[in-house]
VEXDREN-2710 file (C-alpha; in Angstrom, 1 decimal):
% VEXDREN-2710
k/r/px/py/pz
1/THR/102.4/120.7/63.3
2/TYR/100.1/117.9/64.5
3/ALA/100.6/115.8/67.6
4/SER/99.0/112.6/68.6
5/VAL/96.6/112.6/71.5
6/GLY/98.9/110.4/73.5
7/SER/101.8/112.9/73.4
8/VAL/99.5/115.8/74.1
9/ILE/98.0/114.1/77.2
10/CYS/101.6/113.3/78.5
11/VAL/102.5/117.0/78.2
12/TYR/99.5/118.4/79.7
13/GLU/98.6/115.9/82.5
14/THR/96.5/118.5/84.4
15/ALA/94.1/119.5/81.6
16/LEU/93.6/119.3/77.9
17/VAL/92.0/122.0/75.7
18/MET/91.0/121.2/72.2
19/THR/88.6/122.5/69.5
20/GLU/85.1/121.4/69.5
21/LYS/85.8/119.5/66.1
22/ASP/88.4/117.5/67.9
23/ALA/86.4/116.9/71.0
24/VAL/83.8/115.0/69.1
25/LYS/86.4/112.5/68.0
26/CYS/87.5/112.2/71.5
27/ARG/84.1/111.5/73.2
28/ALA/84.4/107.8/73.6
29/PHE/87.5/108.2/75.7
30/ALA/87.6/111.6/77.2
31/GLU/88.6/112.4/80.7
32/ASP/86.8/114.8/83.1
33/ASN/89.7/117.3/82.7
34/TRP/89.5/117.6/79.1
35/TRP/87.8/120.9/77.7
36/PHE/86.9/122.2/74.3
37/LEU/86.5/125.6/72.8
38/PRO/83.7/126.2/70.3
39/VAL/85.0/127.7/67.0
40/ASP/82.9/130.0/65.0
41/ALA/84.8/130.5/61.9
42/ARG/83.6/132.9/59.1
43/LEU/85.1/133.9/55.8
44/SER/85.5/137.5/55.2
45/GLY/85.4/140.0/52.2
46/GLU/85.2/138.3/48.8
47/GLN/86.3/134.9/50.2
48/PRO/82.7/133.5/50.4
49/ASP/81.8/134.5/46.9
50/LYS/85.0/132.9/45.6
51/LEU/84.6/129.8/47.5
52/LEU/80.9/129.4/46.3
53/GLU/82.0/130.1/42.7
54/HIS/84.9/127.4/43.0
55/ILE/82.7/124.7/44.4
56/THR/80.0/125.4/41.7
57/SER/82.6/125.0/39.0
58/LEU/83.5/121.6/40.5
59/VAL/80.1/120.2/40.4
60/ARG/79.1/121.3/36.7
END
């Protein structure tokens, strides 16, 4: 489930950890005790080929 930034901050007043993607969105109002974890997501197996086929079919 998703929580608003305000509700997360209230629960975790000592530190906030988020993904790098979310950290970019919070840059303007981030606090010194907010941290991010870089994410290196990769598709495995046949997933990359199936995704490329699907995207290609959408743009044709």
